[in-house]
N, C-alpha and C positions, 0 to 999 in steps of 0.2 A: 504493500500500500504506500502511495506517495506521501512523503513528509511535507506538511505545510510549513511555509516560511513564517517565522515570527517577526522578522524584520523586513518590512516591505512598505512601499509608498503607494499613494492613491493612483498615480499613473501606472505603476506596475500591476496593481489590482485590476484596473480597467483593461490593460493589455492582455492579462491572463484570461479575463472573462471573455474577451473577444476571441482569443485563440481557441477557447473551448467551443466556439460556434463553428469552427472550421473542421471539416471531416477529412479523414484520410482518403486519398484518391481524387479529391476535388480539384477543380481549376477555379481560382478566385482572383478577381481583379482587385489589386491592392495599391493604395496610394502611399507615397513616402510620408514618413512621420510615425505617429503612433500605430496606424494600421500595419506598417512594416514590422514594428516590434511584435505585434500580435501574430502576424504571419510567420515570423521567424521562430517564435515560441512553438507554434503548432508544428512546423517542419522538424524541429529538433526534439520534440517530445512525443506527442501521441499520433502525429500525422506525417510520417516520413515520406509518403507517396503523394502528399499534397503538392500542388504546383501553383505558384503565383504568376500573375500576368501584370505587367507594368505598363502604364499608359503610353509611354513613348515607343514601345515595340518589343520589349523583352518578354519571353515566355519561359517559365521554369528556372529562374535564377536562384542561386544559393549564395548570396553575398557574405563574405567574411569581414567586410568593412562596412561602415555605415553610409548608405546612400544619402546625399544631402538634398537631392531634388529629383524630379521624375525622369530627367534626362541625364542623370549622373552616370558616368561610365561604369561605376561599381555595379549598377543594375544588370550589366551584361555577364557578370561573373558566373561561370558554370551554367549559363542559360542553355536550354535546348534549342532555342531559336531567337534570333534578333532580327526583327523586321521593322515595320513602320507603324506609326500611330494609326494610319488608315486600316492596316491589317488587323490589329488587335481590337480596334473599335468595331470593325466589321464583324469580327468573330463573336463579340459579345452581343451585337445586334441580331446576329443569326441564332442566338440561344445557346452558345457553347459554354457560357460562363455560369458556373454553379452559384457563385455568390460574389457580391461586391461590397466593399466597405467604404462608406461615405459619411459625410458630416455636414453640418450647417450651423448658422447663427441662430436660427429659430426653428421650432418644430411644433406641429399641432397634434391633436389627438388621433388623427388618421395617419401620422407619420410623414406628412408632407414637410419638405424642408425649404428654408430660405437661406441662400448664401449670396444673394445679389445686392440687397440694399436694406437699410433701416429707414422707415418713413415711406411716404408715397413716392412711387418711382419717378413721377414728374416733378416732385419737389422733395427730394430725399434729404435725410439728415446725414446718413453715412453710406458711402459706396463700399461694398464688400468685394471679395475676390471674384465673385461670379461663379458660373457653373463649372467651367472646365469640362471634364467628362461626366460630372455627377448626374446631369439630367439623362444622358444616354444610359448610364448604368442603372439608375433607378427605374428607367422605363423598360429595360431589356433583360437585366440579370434575373436568373431564376429566383433569387431572393437577395435582399439587401440587408446588410448589417450596419446599423447606425452607431456612431461613436462620437459623443459630444459632451461638453460641460453642461451643468445644470446650475444656474445661478440666480433663479428667481425672476429673470427677465425674458428668458428665451423659450419657455413652454407656454405658448400663447394660444388664445382662442382663434385668432385669425392672423395668418402670416401677412407681413407687409408685401411679400412677393413669393410666388411659388416657383422655386428654381427646380426642385427635384420632386416629382410626384410620388406620393405614398399611395394611400387608398382614396385620394382626392376627397370626395364628400361622402364616402361610405360604401356599403356593399354594392358590387356590380359596376362601380364608377370606372375602374380601370379598364374593365372589359368593354364598356361602352365607348371609352376614349380610344380603344384600339391598342392599348399598351400590352405587349407580349410578356413582359416579365411578371414574376410572382408577387412583387411588392415587398414592403418591409417585413422582416422576420423577427428582428430584435433590436432594441435600442439600449446601449450600455452608456451610462452617464457617470458623473462624479458622485451620484447619490444612490443609484440603484440600477437594476436590470429590468427592462420592460418588454412585454410581448404584446401581440395584437390578437384580439378575439376573432375567431374564425367566422362568426356570424355578424357581429356588429362592425368589425374591422377597427374598433377603437382600442387604443393603448390601455394596458393595465400593468400595475406594478407586480412583478413576480418575485424579485429579490431585493433586499435592502442591504446596503454596504455596512460593514461593521462600524459602529459608532454613530451612525446616522439615525435620526429620530423620524418616525413616520409623520409626525405633525410638521416637521420642517420640510419634508418632501411635499406634502399637501399644500403648504404655504407657498411653495416655489412654483406651483402649477396653476394656471388661470382657470382651468376647468376642474370639476369634481372627479379626480382620477379614480378609476376602479382599482381595487386591491384584491389580489388573489386570496381566496380563503385559505390557501396553503402557503402564505407568504413565509419565505425563509431568508436567512442571512446569506449574503453572497459568499461563495466558496473562496477562501484565500488562495493566493498563488502558491504553488509548491516551491520547495527549495530549488528544484531543477529549473523551473520556469524563471525564477529570479536570477539564477546563475547565468542562464542564456541571455537574458536582457542586459545584465550588467557586463557581460563579456563583450557583446556587440556594441554597447553604448557606454563605454567606461567613463566618459566625461558627462554623461546624462544630457546629451544634446536634446533628445526627445523625452527623456524621463525626468528632466529637471531644468536647471539653468545653464546647461553647457554652452549654449550659444553665446551667452554673456562672457563665459570663460574664454571661448575661442576668438572672440571679436578682435580682429586685427593681429592675431598671433598665429602666423603661418606655421612656425615650428611646432606649436602645440597641436595644430590641426593635423599635420603629418604624423606626429607621434601618436595621436589618437588612432589613426589607421593601423599603425604598426602594433600598437598595444592590443588591438582586437584581432588582427589577422592570424597570428600563430596560435593563440588559444582557441579561436574558432576553427582553425585547421585541425587541431587535435580533437576537438569536439566532433567534427565531421567524421574523423576516422573512427572514433568510438561508436558513432551512430551508424556506421556503414554507408555514409553518404559520400565518401571520398575514396 
């Protein structure tokens, strides 16, 4: 039986929770950042035959260094195939992607996401990063895994803009709109883990993170969130999962404030790659991945 870690951070808990949503043998579309951490955990623990697909064109990479962006050359490492963005986006639109991990600045009870703007689009308050490939993924992937913060402002009754469709306005809406993908499967946040009811398509709370109070979760959501009658505490990350994360990201670029540490320090940046490469190589050998 796996030993649970006693020393772990909230980002590590979230990454481990998302990793558990990835099954062995699947092909999943993964973004750089925290989704990459989750994918790496899955690959090196319970899902050795899982393959990730990266937006700029790599399929099946097993990086031993930390990719810093979607077109980072590290994403090519040990990939089965390195093609183009058009090819991988076409493959997921054709239904070949089992799951995709996406995020947003706002979410509603049907799992629709906004990553475009805060405020009215014609008179906006804040311009956000935009869709990227998120709309394509949420429209076409067999299921979507949502990973985002929960801070009392972003679980809203009405999105300022629908960037990535969830279940739109309820049962049958995706089918009516002609969306081929299965829709949101789970949402992992900084407070808990949420699923979507098969009949109403509304979000409900399935797991609550250690130390989080139910009343705080309810206070952070604009609608009356349903709670599973079998509500449980989120499973902590295992010692092995934490070891994988900290080996790949020794300076906590994605797991902490590593970007601030690296800012302007090229030698530290290169040393980070070196510090992770050989331990990850040894780990690959132990797991039979190399």
